[in-house]
N, CA, C and O of each residue as an XYZ file, in Angstrom:
272
protein
N     111.564    117.713     92.368
C     111.561    116.273     92.398
C     110.960    115.749     93.701
O     110.363    114.673     93.709
N     111.101    116.461     94.763
C     110.613    115.997     96.049
C     109.110    115.859     96.112
O     108.611    114.926     96.741
N     108.362    116.761     95.479
C     106.905    116.729     95.519
C     106.394    115.479     94.822
O     105.522    114.793     95.354
N     106.913    115.171     93.658
C     106.450    114.019     92.900
C     106.822    112.719     93.607
O     106.046    111.764     93.609
N     107.985    112.688     94.193
C     108.422    111.495     94.912
C     107.506    111.242     96.105
O     107.122    110.100     96.356
N     107.157    112.282     96.834
C     106.274    112.128     97.985
C     104.877    111.681     97.555
O     104.242    110.877     98.237
N     104.409    112.197     96.439
C     103.061    111.859     95.986
C     102.939    110.371     95.717
O     102.006    109.725     96.193
N     103.880    109.824     94.956
C     103.798    108.404     94.626
C     104.021    107.511     95.835
O     103.385    106.465     95.965
N     104.907    107.914     96.705
C     105.229    107.054     97.846
C     104.118    107.051     98.892
O     104.004    106.088     99.650
N     103.304    108.086     98.954
C     102.245    108.158     99.972
C     100.847    107.972     99.386
O      99.857    108.090    100.107
N     100.757    107.684     98.096
C      99.454    107.569     97.444
C      98.591    106.470     98.060
O      97.402    106.682     98.296
N      99.163    105.319     98.317
C      98.407    104.211     98.891
C      97.915    104.511    100.301
O      96.783    104.183    100.656
N      98.762    105.127    101.087
C      98.386    105.456    102.457
C      97.254    106.487    102.468
O      96.318    106.381    103.260
N      97.348    107.478    101.587
C      96.305    108.500    101.518
C      94.984    107.891    101.072
O      93.929    108.279    101.573
N      95.022    106.949    100.143
C      93.796    106.291     99.679
C      93.148    105.501    100.810
O      91.926    105.518    100.957
N      93.964    104.804    101.616
C      93.407    104.049    102.742
C      92.811    104.984    103.789
O      91.756    104.690    104.349
N      93.472    106.100    104.056
C      92.938    107.065    105.016
C      91.621    107.642    104.526
O      90.686    107.819    105.307
N      91.548    107.934    103.235
C      90.322    108.485    102.659
C      89.175    107.482    102.746
O      88.048    107.858    103.068
N      89.453    106.206    102.463
C      88.432    105.168    102.564
C      87.969    104.995    104.009
O      86.776    104.827    104.261
N      88.905    105.037    104.958
C      88.545    104.898    106.368
C      87.693    106.077    106.827
O      86.743    105.905    107.591
N      88.037    107.267    106.359
C      87.271    108.460    106.708
C      85.848    108.362    106.153
O      84.886    108.730    106.827
N      85.723    107.862    104.918
C      84.408    107.701    104.299
C      83.568    106.696    105.066
O      82.388    106.941    105.316
N      84.163    105.558    105.448
C      83.448    104.548    106.211
C      83.016    105.084    107.575
O      81.906    104.804    108.026
N      83.879    105.846    108.228
C      83.554    106.417    109.530
C      82.379    107.384    109.418
O      81.478    107.375    110.257
N      82.393    108.222    108.372
C      81.279    109.161    108.178
C      79.977    108.427    107.922
O      78.938    108.801    108.466
N      80.019    107.377    107.092
C      78.808    106.611    106.819
C      78.282    105.934    108.081
O      77.071    105.883    108.296
N      79.178    105.418    108.912
C      78.761    104.778    110.161
C      78.130    105.792    111.105
O      77.146    105.488    111.779
N      78.695    106.995    111.156
C      78.112    108.036    112.012
C      76.733    108.443    111.516
O      75.819    108.642    112.317
N      76.574    108.567    110.211
C      75.266    108.914    109.655
C      74.242    107.826    109.953
O      73.098    108.118    110.301
N      74.660    106.567    109.813
C      73.746    105.453    110.076
C      73.333    105.427    111.540
O      72.161    105.208    111.849
N      74.277    105.648    112.441
C      73.966    105.653    113.870
C      73.034    106.808    114.213
O      72.110    106.653    115.012
N      73.276    107.950    113.614
C      72.430    109.115    113.866
C      71.015    108.871    113.358
O      70.042    109.212    114.031
N      70.899    108.278    112.164
C      69.586    107.999    111.585
C      68.829    106.979    112.421
O      67.627    107.132    112.642
N      69.521    105.932    112.892
C      68.862    104.926    113.714
C      68.438    105.488    115.063
O      67.396    105.104    115.595
N      69.225    106.384    115.614
C      68.862    106.999    116.888
C      67.653    107.909    116.717
O      66.803    107.995    117.603
N      67.581    108.576    115.593
C      66.477    109.502    115.340
C      65.175    108.747    115.065
O      64.137    109.069    115.642
N      65.230    107.759    114.197
C      64.035    107.024    113.796
C      63.778    105.842    114.711
O      62.624    105.497    114.968
N      64.809    105.233    115.192
C      64.674    104.020    115.992
C      64.783    102.825    115.073
O      64.460    102.895    113.887
N      65.232    101.756    115.627
C      65.368    100.548    114.813
C      63.997     99.978    114.520
O      63.108     99.979    115.371
N      63.843     99.495    113.307
C      62.575     98.876    112.931
C      62.512     97.494    113.550
O      63.428     96.684    113.408
N      61.432     97.247    114.226
C      61.267     95.945    114.849
C      60.537     95.033    113.888
O      59.534     95.416    113.286
N      61.045     93.837    113.752
C      60.399     92.866    112.894
C      59.216     92.249    113.640
O      59.254     92.104    114.862
N      58.181     91.893    112.910
C      57.043     91.262    113.581
C      57.453     89.932    114.202
O      58.401     89.279    113.764
N      56.723     89.562    115.214
C      57.011     88.302    115.894
C      56.794     87.142    114.924
O      56.094     87.274    113.919
N      57.397     86.029    115.239
C      57.295     84.874    114.347
C      55.861     84.404    114.202
O      55.468     83.951    113.127
N      55.067     84.503    115.267
C      53.679     84.061    115.191
C      52.865     84.974    114.280
O      51.890     84.531    113.674
N      53.258     86.256    114.176
C      52.545     87.175    113.299
C      52.940     86.981    111.841
O      52.159     87.302    110.946
N      54.119     86.470    111.590
C      54.591     86.254    110.230
C      53.907     85.063    109.574
O      53.669     85.072    108.366
N      53.595     84.055    110.346
C      53.090     82.809    109.791
C      51.640     82.942    109.334
O      50.832     83.636    109.950
N      51.346     82.274    108.266
C      49.987     82.234    107.727
C      49.376     80.898    108.112
O      50.017     79.853    108.007
N      48.143     80.946    108.553
C      47.447     79.726    108.937
C      47.109     78.948    107.665
O      46.365     79.431    106.812
N      47.650     77.767    107.549
C      47.438     76.971    106.339
C      46.083     76.288    106.319
O      45.666     75.768    105.284
N      45.396     76.282    107.442
C      44.094     75.627    107.492
C      42.983     76.539    106.974
O      41.912     76.058    106.602
N      43.228     77.846    106.946
C      42.229     78.778    106.428
C      42.362     78.893    104.910
O      43.475     78.877    104.385
N      41.256     79.006    104.214
C      41.359     79.208    102.761
C      41.831     80.633    102.461
O      41.511     81.569    103.195
N      42.581     80.784    101.393
C      43.058     82.096    100.982
C      41.989     82.735    100.111
O      41.639     82.222     99.048
N      41.478     83.864    100.585
C      40.436     84.569     99.841
C      40.991     85.876     99.307
O      42.083     86.303     99.681
N      40.229     86.500     98.434
C      40.635     87.777     97.876
C      40.714     88.832     98.973
O      41.598     89.688     98.947
N      39.804     88.777     99.928
C      39.826     89.726    101.040
C      41.089     89.560    101.878
O      41.664     90.551    102.330
N      41.522     88.338    102.087
C      42.741     88.067    102.857
C      43.970     88.674    102.173
O      44.862     89.193    102.845
N      44.016     88.611    100.851
C      45.176     89.102    100.106
C      45.168     90.622     99.995
O      46.219     91.249    100.125
N      44.003     91.228     99.757
C      43.941     92.634     99.410
C      43.634     93.582    100.570
O      43.834     94.787    100.419
N      43.162     93.103    101.704
C      42.792     93.980    102.796
C      44.015     94.342    103.626
O      44.542     93.484    104.334
N      44.489     95.608    103.560
C      45.670     95.982    104.309
C      45.394     96.213    105.797
O      46.332     96.220    106.595
N      44.147     96.400    106.183
C      43.818     96.700    107.567
C      43.544     95.449    108.396
O      43.279     95.539    109.595
N      43.606     94.320    107.774
C      43.334     93.079    108.482
C      44.529     92.715    109.346
O      45.642     92.596    108.833
N      44.329     92.539    110.615
C      45.417     92.207    111.542
C      45.240     90.798    112.039
O      44.693     90.578    113.120
N      45.685     89.869    111.279
C      45.573     88.465    111.674
C      46.887     87.811    111.685
O      46.983     86.623    111.994
């Protein structure tokens, strides 16, 4: 009777510990991956904006090497 009583009474605590352990492992993996690769830097705001005064051409849309 003691084994079953302990199982039910500690089930919630064990579930919380398991969830915390899972979150800790995921956080460690994320930190390790970011340290290895480095954080991705977003382009500056001036690089994100498109000049509205220029006409949009097919070359502007399809050329991946254009740095404007």
